[in-house]
BATOR-224365 format. One record per residue (C-alpha): z, x, y. Coordinates in steps of 0.001 Angstrom, whole numbers, padded with zeros to 6 digits, always signed. Layout:
<rs>
ZXY
...
</rs>
This chain:
<rs>
+077553+127822+019190
+074463+127905+021230
+072098+127360+018290
+073623+124129+016885
+073458+122483+020348
+069845+123510+020767
+068998+122264+017279
+070616+118860+017989
+068596+118437+021201
+065345+119277+019369
+066123+116803+016562
+066889+114026+019062
+063593+114589+020833
+061625+114351+017566
+063433+111160+016495
+062825+109390+019747
+059154+110387+019901
+058536+109017+016381
+059565+105464+017359
+056893+102917+018223
+056614+102409+021901
+056195+098804+023065
+054385+098290+026360
+055522+095252+028304
+053016+094029+030904
+054404+092193+033906
+053472+088514+034041
+050313+087698+036030
+050904+086463+039563
+050283+082760+040054
+047726+082105+042791
+048048+078700+044394
+044761+077293+045690
+045213+074678+048416
+043619+071293+047899
+041644+069314+050455
+043296+068568+053784
+045046+065255+054201
+044360+062699+056924
+045335+063487+060526
+048757+062353+061670
+049335+059638+064261
+049163+060522+067974
+052548+061255+069511
+054083+059172+072282
+053440+060101+075926
+056234+062104+077542
+058110+060961+080631
+057311+062192+084136
+059319+065150+085400
+061534+064991+088460
+059801+065492+091821
+060690+068546+093887
+062049+068467+097423
+059431+068461+100211
+061402+070405+102810
+060781+067693+105444
+063580+066584+107696
+065208+069970+108182
+067950+069463+110774
+067571+072746+112684
+064113+074361+112995
+063865+078159+112963
+063475+080224+116164
+060085+080997+117685
+058642+084358+116704
+058311+087282+119146
+055145+087737+121235
+052670+090152+119721
+051699+093467+121340
+048684+093752+123676
+045490+094671+121884
+043566+097909+122490
+040873+098096+125197
+037398+097289+123921
+034565+099809+123912
+031946+099989+126692
+029016+097615+126224
+025390+098640+125740
+023042+099145+128724
+020969+096033+129410
+017187+095849+129077
+014966+096841+132051
+013767+093869+134102
+010113+092835+134420
+007934+094228+137238
+008025+092069+140376
+005033+090246+141821
+002779+091970+144389
+003929+091452+147984
+001906+089602+150646
-000808+091513+152476
+000166+092721+155952
-001539+091677+159205
-004620+093542+160345
-003848+096423+162677
-004991+096701+166322
-008325+098150+167119
-008052+101764+168203
-009038+103099+171643
-012558+104325+172084
-013094+107891+173007
-013718+111272+171477
-014192+111576+167730
-012296+114348+166038
-013974+115971+163007
-011869+118141+160707
-013826+120843+158931
-012310+122024+155638
-011563+125719+155227
-014058+127759+153103
-013118+128286+149437
-011826+131741+148604
</rs>
């Protein structure tokens, strides 16, 4: 029983391969090329103005005053100032009294060692 089934399959293969095979090509895709552009359309009408928002003026009860801020930190010590200019020379003093006449004292320096 196994040979007749095998023989039938072989015969069917030969019969089908002997037939002429027709190749059907799919139709070519149609490419549409756009033409020149038409004239520009008319300008549209101007839109209406939107509603105006509320201004916030005329509030019946104003808000409370804010709290006082904290005291700032102490500033740093400043730089030392520049030295002032030298003052003018003072007036010359009065001439002293004339000394008493008398013995002259001579101081002799000590000899060098």
